[in-house]
All heavy atoms as an XYZ file, in Angstrom:
741
protein
N     184.220    115.896    103.451
C     184.097    114.487    103.137
C     185.492    113.962    102.787
O     186.193    114.539    101.977
C     183.148    114.309    101.948
C     183.015    112.873    101.563
S     181.913    112.401    100.198
C     180.880    113.728     99.826
N     185.862    112.852    103.417
C     187.191    112.320    103.132
C     187.151    111.385    101.914
O     186.089    111.033    101.404
C     187.779    111.623    104.367
C     186.967    110.421    104.802
O     186.136    109.931    104.061
N     187.217    109.962    105.999
N     188.325    110.973    101.467
C     188.441    110.184    100.244
C     187.807    108.804    100.389
O     187.210    108.285     99.428
C     189.907    110.053     99.854
N     187.904    108.196    101.563
C     187.325    106.870    101.765
C     185.816    106.906    101.620
O     185.221    106.055    100.948
C     187.709    106.327    103.162
O     189.129    106.318    103.284
C     187.172    104.928    103.371
N     185.190    107.887    102.215
C     183.741    108.009    102.117
C     183.313    108.285    100.676
O     182.309    107.738    100.198
C     183.240    109.117    103.049
C     181.729    109.313    103.104
C     181.034    108.040    103.550
C     181.391    110.466    104.014
N     184.068    109.089     99.970
C     183.751    109.378     98.571
C     183.839    108.113     97.720
O     182.982    107.868     96.865
C     184.690    110.453     98.033
N     184.855    107.303     97.966
C     184.998    106.038     97.228
C     183.839    105.093     97.534
O     183.295    104.447     96.632
C     186.319    105.364     97.562
S     187.750    106.190     96.858
N     183.461    105.002     98.792
C     182.346    104.135     99.174
C     181.053    104.590     98.501
O     180.291    103.775     97.973
C     182.202    104.084    100.711
C     183.386    103.330    101.311
C     180.884    103.440    101.121
C     183.446    103.383    102.823
N     180.811    105.874     98.503
C     179.601    106.399     97.865
C     179.614    106.169     96.351
O     178.586    105.841     95.762
C     179.427    107.874     98.188
C     179.071    108.195     99.649
C     179.038    109.705     99.867
C     177.752    107.570    100.030
N     180.772    106.347     95.728
C     180.885    106.121     94.285
C     180.646    104.648     93.950
O     179.927    104.327     92.983
C     182.256    106.568     93.781
N     181.209    103.743     94.729
C     180.986    102.317     94.494
C     179.528    101.933     94.745
O     178.958    101.112     94.018
C     181.917    101.485     95.376
C     183.384    101.500     94.965
C     184.234    100.817     96.021
C     183.569    100.823     93.618
N     178.925    102.516     95.761
C     177.513    102.232     96.043
C     176.638    102.707     94.892
O     175.717    101.998     94.459
C     177.095    102.893     97.345
N     176.904    103.904     94.375
C     176.123    104.425     93.253
C     176.327    103.566     92.003
O     175.359    103.251     91.293
C     176.516    105.874     92.971
N     177.551    103.170     91.730
C     177.819    102.311     90.578
C     177.130    100.963     90.691
O     176.566    100.447     89.719
N     177.148    100.382     91.888
C     176.466     99.105     92.105
C     174.973     99.256     91.882
O     174.329     98.411     91.246
C     176.742     98.594     93.535
O     178.152     98.449     93.705
C     176.051     97.274     93.787
N     174.395    100.324     92.385
C     172.969    100.564     92.206
C     172.624    100.721     90.722
O     171.621    100.181     90.249
C     172.537    101.797     92.997
C     171.066    102.079     92.876
C     170.132    101.286     93.535
C     170.604    103.121     92.083
C     168.780    101.530     93.405
C     169.254    103.368     91.956
C     168.340    102.571     92.618
O     167.010    102.811     92.480
N     173.446    101.452     89.983
C     173.189    101.654     88.552
C     173.256    100.325     87.806
O     172.424    100.040     86.935
C     174.174    102.686     87.963
C     174.135    102.703     86.442
C     173.870    104.065     88.515
N     174.243     99.481     88.139
C     174.334     98.173     87.488
C     173.109     97.318     87.795
O     172.582     96.631     86.930
C     175.599     97.422     87.926
C     176.772     97.692     87.038
C     177.865     98.390     87.509
C     176.792     97.246     85.732
C     178.946     98.637     86.696
C     177.867     97.480     84.901
C     178.950     98.178     85.387
N     172.658     97.339     89.031
C     171.477     96.553     89.403
C     170.215     97.102     88.740
O     169.313     96.348     88.413
C     171.326     96.517     90.915
C     172.419     95.704     91.591
C     172.149     95.569     93.057
N     170.889     94.895     93.297
C     170.782     93.627     93.665
N     171.854     92.906     93.820
N     169.601     93.106     93.887
N     170.147     98.386     88.558
C     168.982     99.005     87.944
C     168.969     98.814     86.427
O     167.900     98.764     85.814
C     168.973    100.503     88.284
C     167.760    101.310     87.857
C     166.527    100.825     88.612
C     167.994    102.779     88.150
N     170.134     98.661     85.822
C     170.224     98.556     84.365
C     169.506     97.324     83.831
O     168.899     97.380     82.757
C     171.684     98.542     83.932
N     169.544     96.216     84.555
C     168.889     94.997     84.086
C     167.396     95.174     83.881
O     166.881     94.968     82.769
N     166.661     95.549     84.930
C     165.208     95.733     84.738
C     164.855     96.867     83.769
O     163.872     96.772     83.032
C     164.703     96.061     86.144
C     165.721     95.508     87.071
C     167.021     95.605     86.339
N     165.649     97.928     83.748
C     165.332     99.058     82.872
C     165.544     98.690     81.403
O     164.733     99.045     80.539
C     166.183    100.292     83.257
C     166.098    101.371     82.199
C     165.739    100.831     84.606
N     166.603     97.945     81.106
C     166.923     97.624     79.714
C     166.305     96.319     79.231
O     166.425     95.984     78.053
C     168.445     97.561     79.533
C     169.187     98.871     79.754
C     170.682     98.666     79.625
C     168.696     99.934     78.788
N     165.652     95.584     80.126
C     165.052     94.306     79.731
C     164.021     94.523     78.619
O     163.105     95.315     78.738
C     164.381     93.642     80.929
C     163.782     92.313     80.602
N     164.555     91.225     80.307
C     162.498     91.910     80.498
C     163.770     90.201     80.054
N     162.507     90.599     80.165
N     164.195     93.816     77.540
C     163.263     93.935     76.423
C     163.642     95.004     75.422
O     163.151     95.008     74.299
N     164.489     95.941     75.805
C     164.888     97.027     74.891
C     166.158     96.678     74.126
O     166.353     97.144     73.015
C     165.122     98.321     75.663
C     163.878     98.869     76.291
C     164.179    100.139     77.009
N     162.977    100.625     77.690
C     162.908    101.714     78.362
N     163.981    102.483     78.481
N     161.782    102.071     78.946
N     167.025     95.915     74.758
C     168.294     95.554     74.140
C     168.273     94.058     73.846
O     168.024     93.243     74.732
C     169.487     95.892     75.077
C     170.792     95.440     74.467
C     169.510     97.373     75.378
N     168.514     93.702     72.610
C     168.533     92.298     72.203
C     169.980     91.914     71.867
O     170.588     92.488     70.966
C     167.642     92.096     70.984
C     167.498     90.655     70.566
C     166.753     89.827     71.596
O     165.845     90.356     72.263
O     167.087     88.637     71.734
N     170.517     90.965     72.641
C     171.878     90.509     72.401
C     171.858     89.327     71.441
O     170.974     88.474     71.525
C     172.526     90.078     73.712
C     172.699     91.158     74.770
C     173.241     90.560     76.059
C     173.615     92.247     74.272
N     172.832     89.264     70.533
C     172.900     88.120     69.616
C     173.099     86.813     70.394
O     173.684     86.798     71.481
C     174.121     88.422     68.749
C     174.387     89.875     68.924
C     173.859     90.255     70.260
N     172.619     85.729     69.824
C     172.709     84.421     70.481
C     174.168     84.034     70.745
O     174.492     83.468     71.795
C     172.021     83.359     69.638
N     175.043     84.331     69.806
C     176.466     83.994     69.966
C     177.057     84.746     71.160
O     177.845     84.201     71.933
C     177.230     84.347     68.688
C     178.705     84.134     68.759
C     179.064     82.660     68.703
N     180.514     82.533     68.728
C     181.155     81.647     69.446
N     180.499     80.782     70.175
N     182.453     81.588     69.424
N     176.697     85.991     71.339
C     177.194     86.792     72.458
C     176.660     86.255     73.781
O     177.387     86.187     74.768
C     176.809     88.256     72.269
C     177.414     89.174     73.280
C     178.767     89.465     73.256
C     176.633     89.746     74.266
C     179.331     90.309     74.188
C     177.180     90.593     75.209
C     178.539     90.877     75.174
N     175.395     85.860     73.806
C     174.823     85.272     75.024
C     175.542     83.979     75.380
O     175.811     83.706     76.556
C     173.326     85.010     74.834
C     172.507     86.263     74.799
C     171.038     85.972     74.566
O     170.645     84.841     74.319
N     170.224     87.021     74.629
N     175.871     83.180     74.376
C     176.607     81.932     74.609
C     178.002     82.227     75.159
O     178.460     81.548     76.077
C     176.702     81.150     73.302
C     177.408     79.822     73.430
C     177.499     79.101     72.095
O     176.520     79.158     71.327
O     178.546     78.492     71.834
N     178.659     83.245     74.617
C     179.990     83.617     75.103
C     179.929     84.110     76.549
O     180.821     83.822     77.346
C     180.617     84.680     74.195
C     181.062     84.133     72.863
S     181.658     85.377     71.682
C     182.580     86.501     72.648
N     178.895     84.845     76.907
C     178.729     85.291     78.286
C     178.543     84.116     79.233
O     179.097     84.095     80.336
C     177.550     86.257     78.395
C     177.748     87.656     77.841
C     176.454     88.450     77.918
C     178.848     88.373     78.594
N     177.774     83.128     78.817
C     177.562     81.937     79.637
C     178.870     81.180     79.839
O     179.195     80.779     80.963
C     176.514     81.028     78.981
O     175.310     81.760     78.817
C     176.256     79.796     79.816
N     179.615     81.002     78.777
C     180.902     80.310     78.877
C     181.877     81.109     79.743
O     182.587     80.550     80.580
C     181.495     80.040     77.474
C     182.913     79.535     77.556
C     180.617     79.047     76.729
N     181.892     82.410     79.574
C     182.775     83.255     80.377
C     182.457     83.184     81.860
O     183.360     83.098     82.706
N     181.174     83.193     82.202
C     180.779     83.076     83.609
C     181.192     81.727     84.171
O     181.670     81.634     85.318
C     179.280     83.284     83.743
N     181.047     80.670     83.382
C     181.444     79.336     83.833
C     182.949     79.266     84.062
O     183.408     78.712     85.065
C     181.007     78.284     82.805
O     179.599     78.397     82.601
C     181.349     76.885     83.260
N     183.719     79.841     83.163
C     185.176     79.836     83.303
C     185.601     80.604     84.551
O     186.481     80.154     85.300
C     185.846     80.423     82.032
C     187.314     80.712     82.259
C     185.655     79.473     80.872
N     184.974     81.745     84.809
C     185.304     82.507     86.015
C     184.978     81.730     87.283
O     185.757     81.736     88.251
C     184.577     83.850     86.008
C     185.143     84.905     85.079
C     184.234     86.125     85.058
C     186.543     85.302     85.511
N     183.838     81.050     87.309
C     183.480     80.263     88.483
C     184.431     79.088     88.700
O     184.811     78.777     89.831
C     182.040     79.768     88.373
C     180.983     80.835     88.575
C     179.597     80.272     88.285
C     181.036     81.391     89.984
N     184.841     78.423     87.625
C     185.795     77.319     87.741
C     187.150     77.830     88.218
O     187.803     77.200     89.060
C     185.916     76.555     86.409
C     187.086     75.588     86.421
C     184.623     75.808     86.122
N     187.580     78.985     87.729
C     188.846     79.560     88.184
C     188.786     79.931     89.655
O     189.738     79.688     90.407
C     189.195     80.789     87.346
N     187.672     80.484     90.103
C     187.501     80.802     91.518
C     187.519     79.534     92.362
O     188.151     79.491     93.427
C     186.195     81.573     91.722
C     185.846     81.932     93.160
C     186.886     82.885     93.736
C     184.464     82.556     93.224
N     186.845     78.499     91.899
C     186.839     77.223     92.610
C     188.248     76.652     92.697
O     188.670     76.178     93.754
C     185.907     76.238     91.902
C     185.905     74.832     92.463
C     185.076     74.788     93.734
C     185.363     73.852     91.453
N     188.982     76.687     91.600
C     190.328     76.117     91.589
C     191.270     76.873     92.516
O     192.019     76.252     93.280
C     190.884     76.122     90.159
N     191.231     78.185     92.490
C     192.136     78.939     93.364
C     191.746     78.783     94.825
O     192.611     78.705     95.697
C     192.169     80.431     92.994
O     190.848     80.953     93.054
C     192.772     80.645     91.628
N     190.468     78.699     95.108
C     190.030     78.510     96.489
C     190.318     77.121     97.006
O     190.601     76.920     98.189
N     190.256     76.127     96.136
C     190.450     74.745     96.552
C     191.912     74.332     96.594
O     192.294     73.482     97.390
C     189.695     73.803     95.618
N     192.733     74.919     95.753
C     194.102     74.439     95.619
C     195.158     75.299     96.291
O     196.275     74.837     96.473
C     194.452     74.283     94.130
C     193.589     73.289     93.351
C     193.950     73.319     91.882
C     193.730     71.903     93.924
N     194.843     76.529     96.628
C     195.867     77.404     97.185
C     195.479     77.911     98.567
O     194.311     78.055     98.898
C     196.112     78.618     96.273
O     194.913     79.373     96.166
C     196.586     78.196     94.897
N     196.525     78.162     99.340
C     196.366     78.799    100.646
C     197.580     79.703    100.840
O     198.709     79.230    100.855
C     196.302     77.754    101.756
C     196.080     78.347    103.121
C     195.859     77.274    104.169
O     195.392     76.190    103.836
O     196.189     77.561    105.325
N     197.348     80.968    100.960
C     198.462     81.911    101.034
C     199.170     81.945     99.697
O     198.575     82.244     98.665
N     200.435     81.613     99.702
C     201.230     81.632     98.474
C     201.537     80.244     97.932
O     202.256     80.110     96.961
C     202.560     82.360     98.730
C     202.400     83.804     99.120
C     201.834     84.642     97.991
O     202.167     84.457     96.830
N     200.947     85.559     98.337
N     200.991     79.188     98.561
C     201.359     77.845     98.137
C     200.176     76.906     98.023
O     199.016     77.301     98.114
N     200.513     75.650     97.858
C     199.535     74.585     97.693
C     198.836     74.332     99.027
O     199.460     74.290    100.084
C     200.237     73.325     97.198
C     199.344     72.160     96.960
C     198.295     72.247     96.063
C     199.549     70.958     97.622
C     197.466     71.166     95.833
C     198.732     69.879     97.397
C     197.689     69.967     96.501
N     197.545     74.100     98.996
C     196.749     73.933    100.210
C     196.825     72.527    100.784
O     196.343     72.292    101.880
C     195.296     74.287     99.936
N     197.420     71.593    100.095
C     197.449     70.208    100.542
C     196.387     69.401     99.813
O     195.612     69.932     99.019
N     196.344     68.114    100.088
C     195.441     67.229     99.359
C     194.066     67.100     99.993
O     193.104     66.700     99.327
C     196.078     65.856     99.204
C     197.254     65.910     98.300
C     198.566     65.862     98.653
C     197.229     66.068     96.888
N     199.356     65.987     97.547
C     198.569     66.104     96.445
C     196.213     66.187     95.945
C     198.908     66.249     95.109
C     196.558     66.324     94.615
C     197.886     66.364     94.208
N     193.934     67.415    101.270
C     192.649     67.235    101.947
C     191.586     68.196    101.416
O     190.439     67.801    101.195
C     192.822     67.417    103.452
N     191.948     69.436    101.210
C     190.965     70.418    100.746
C     190.459     70.108     99.339
O     189.245     70.099     99.111
C     191.523     71.834    100.807
C     190.444     72.869    100.498
C     190.960     74.267    100.408
N     191.562     74.716    101.652
C     192.202     75.862    101.762
N     192.327     76.659    100.728
N     192.725     76.216    102.917
N     191.338     69.838     98.352
C     190.807     69.481     97.034
C     189.951     68.214     97.061
O     188.969     68.112     96.328
C     192.050     69.280     96.170
C     193.125     70.025     96.854
C     192.799     70.000     98.307
N     190.299     67.262     97.921
C     189.483     66.048     98.032
C     188.105     66.382     98.582
O     187.091     65.822     98.131
C     190.182     65.024     98.917
N     188.039     67.287     99.552
C     186.743     67.714    100.082
C     185.920     68.439     99.038
O     184.700     68.232     98.931
N     186.555     69.291     98.256
C     185.853     70.003     97.183
C     185.349     69.006     96.140
O     184.211     69.116     95.653
C     186.769     71.068     96.534
C     186.139     71.643     95.286
C     187.081     72.162     97.534
N     186.167     68.019     95.815
C     185.749     66.988     94.865
C     184.557     66.204     95.407
O     183.593     65.935     94.669
C     186.920     66.045     94.562
C     186.626     64.907     93.590
C     186.287     65.467     92.214
C     187.816     63.976     93.510
N     184.600     65.844     96.686
C     183.473     65.123     97.289
C     182.204     65.977     97.257
O     181.115     65.481     96.931
C     183.810     64.733     98.726
N     182.327     67.256     97.570
C     181.180     68.142     97.499
C     180.654     68.284     96.078
O     179.438     68.329     95.854
N     181.569     68.345     95.117
C     181.161     68.430     93.716
C     180.410     67.191     93.256
O     179.411     67.289     92.541
N     180.878     66.030     93.679
C     180.193     64.782     93.319
C     178.803     64.740     93.947
O     177.820     64.368     93.301
C     181.035     63.554     93.737
C     180.226     62.272     93.639
C     182.290     63.457     92.891
N     178.713     65.153     95.214
C     177.407     65.170     95.873
C     176.452     66.163     95.191
O     175.263     65.872     95.023
C     177.567     65.517     97.348
C     178.159     64.412     98.223
C     178.491     64.954     99.609
C     177.205     63.240     98.325
N     176.968     67.315     94.804
C     176.131     68.299     94.109
C     175.710     67.778     92.740
O     174.563     67.977     92.316
C     176.878     69.622     93.965
N     176.621     67.104     92.063
C     176.319     66.536     90.753
C     175.231     65.463     90.870
O     174.388     65.322     89.998
C     177.588     65.966     90.146
C     177.416     65.309     88.815
C     176.868     65.859     87.688
C     177.787     63.987     88.472
N     176.887     64.946     86.665
C     177.452     63.786     87.118
C     178.401     62.959     89.174
C     177.688     62.592     86.468
C     178.631     61.774     88.507
C     178.276     61.598     87.165
N     175.251     64.735     91.994
C     174.235     63.708     92.241
C     172.937     64.313     92.784
O     172.035     63.596     93.167
C     174.771     62.669     93.222
C     176.048     61.963     92.776
C     175.811     60.885     91.828
N     174.888     59.930     92.437
C     174.522     58.816     91.883
N     175.001     58.498     90.713
N     173.682     58.018     92.473
N     172.882     65.645     92.838
C     171.709     66.408     93.259
C     171.327     66.161     94.717
O     170.148     66.080     95.064
C     170.525     66.145     92.344
C     170.808     66.558     90.915
C     169.551     66.549     90.092
N     169.860     66.759     88.694
C     169.825     67.934     88.098
N     169.503     68.988     88.772
N     170.117     68.040     86.827
N     172.353     66.060     95.560
C     172.106     65.958     96.999
C     171.667     67.323     97.518
O     171.995     68.356     96.925
C     173.382     65.502     97.716
N     170.926     67.360     98.618
C     170.552     68.663     99.203
C     171.794     69.465     99.588
O     172.853     68.905     99.887
C     169.746     68.273    100.445
C     169.280     66.885    100.189
C     170.325     66.241     99.330
N     171.641     70.780     99.586
C     172.776     71.669     99.834
C     173.469     71.360    101.157
O     174.696     71.329    101.231
C     172.314     73.126     99.795
C     173.425     74.101    100.034
C     174.388     74.327     99.074
C     173.519     74.794    101.236
C     175.419     75.226     99.287
C     174.537     75.684    101.463
C     175.492     75.902    100.480
N     172.690     71.128    102.210
C     173.281     70.838    103.521
C     174.117     69.568    103.467
O     175.193     69.490    104.076
C     172.191     70.718    104.575
N     173.664     68.559    102.729
C     174.423     67.312    102.597
C     175.719     67.555    101.836
O     176.774     66.993    102.182
C     173.556     66.236    101.904
C     174.358     64.985    101.596
C     172.342     65.900    102.753
N     175.667     68.394    100.825
C     176.876     68.719    100.061
C     177.917     69.387    100.965
O     179.087     69.003    100.981
C     176.535     69.623     98.861
C     177.796     70.129     98.179
C     175.662     68.884     97.864
N     177.483     70.376    101.724
C     178.409     71.118    102.593
C     178.976     70.203    103.681
O     180.191     70.175    103.921
C     177.708     72.349    103.207
C     178.581     73.001    104.258
C     177.351     73.337    102.120
N     178.115     69.449    104.347
C     178.572     68.563    105.424
C     179.459     67.452    104.862
O     180.470     67.093    105.465
C     177.376     67.998    106.205
C     177.802     66.904    107.165
C     176.668     69.111    106.958
N     179.113     66.926    103.692
C     179.938     65.883    103.080
C     181.327     66.380    102.717
O     182.324     65.690    102.955
N     181.399     67.577    102.150
C     182.702     68.140    101.799
C     183.529     68.425    103.046
O     184.725     68.101    103.101
C     182.511     69.416    100.980
N     182.903     69.003    104.058
C     183.619     69.306    105.301
C     184.052     68.033    105.999
O     185.176     67.947    106.531
C     182.740     70.147    106.218
N     183.193     67.017    106.019
C     183.540     65.757    106.677
C     184.686     65.060    105.954
O     185.593     64.509    106.604
C     182.316     64.853    106.732
N     184.673     65.083    104.637
C     185.767     64.468    103.873
C     187.090     65.148    104.189
O     188.097     64.482    104.463
C     185.476     64.555    102.364
O     184.248     63.895    102.092
C     186.591     63.949    101.548
N     187.086     66.466    104.174
C     188.313     67.206    104.493
C     188.762     66.940    105.921
O     189.944     66.690    106.177
C     188.085     68.719    104.281
O     187.667     68.933    102.942
C     189.359     69.502    104.538
N     187.834     66.951    106.866
C     188.179     66.736    108.272
C     188.718     65.343    108.508
O     189.708     65.168    109.232
C     186.958     66.999    109.147
N     188.093     64.346    107.917
C     188.567     62.973    108.099
C     189.955     62.769    107.496
O     190.783     62.062    108.087
C     187.557     61.996    107.525
C     186.244     61.864    108.296
C     185.253     60.997    107.537
C     186.501     61.298    109.685
N     190.191     63.360    106.335
C     191.526     63.245    105.743
C     192.577     63.934    106.592
O     193.689     63.419    106.782
C     191.528     63.795    104.323
C     190.865     62.901    103.270
C     190.742     63.640    101.943
C     191.654     61.621    103.098
N     192.247     65.085    107.140
C     193.199     65.789    108.007
C     193.411     65.026    109.306
O     194.513     65.007    109.844
C     192.737     67.212    108.256
C     192.908     68.073    107.027
C     192.623     69.504    107.277
N     192.893     70.274    106.046
C     192.457     71.484    105.843
N     191.728     72.093    106.751
N     192.735     72.099    104.716
N     192.349     64.409    109.812
C     192.467     63.585    111.014
C     193.378     62.384    110.762
O     194.126     61.969    111.647
C     191.085     63.123    111.470
C     191.009     62.377    112.788
C     191.432     63.309    113.936
C     189.612     61.856    113.018
N     193.323     61.876    109.539
C     194.184     60.737    109.172
C     195.608     61.170    108.876
O     196.471     60.320    108.600
C     193.592     60.016    107.961
N     195.878     62.455    108.898
C     197.242     62.937    108.691
C     197.539     63.455    107.303
O     198.668     63.821    107.006
N     196.544     63.442    106.438
C     196.736     63.968    105.076
C     196.563     65.471    105.131
O     195.555     65.968    105.601
C     195.717     63.348    104.097
C     195.882     63.954    102.708
C     195.857     61.850    104.062
N     197.539     66.190    104.691
C     197.443     67.653    104.687
C     197.165     68.091    103.293
O     196.608     68.960    102.904
C     198.730     68.297    105.189
C     198.966     68.035    106.648
C     197.925     68.654    107.560
O     197.464     69.761    107.318
N     197.528     67.943    108.566
């Protein structure tokens, strides 16, 4: 067995254990309310950081103004509770129209 296959198997086993831990430990482990709140805030911060890096950067530099504008348009549509398809098409259309107009 080579090292790549061993790594893949180890990651697969670890992923399975993490997925199994939730149902197995449900009801047995009680987390304090403050800790649950911190986990929620931490997850939100990670998602916002992922959104910001995906929307604002491309390679090693700034992605231009069209992409953040499209992300903003999609965010507004999602905030207004538009259907998912409308959010995606609206964000893509905003970015495409801005790029068509020459805004990079």
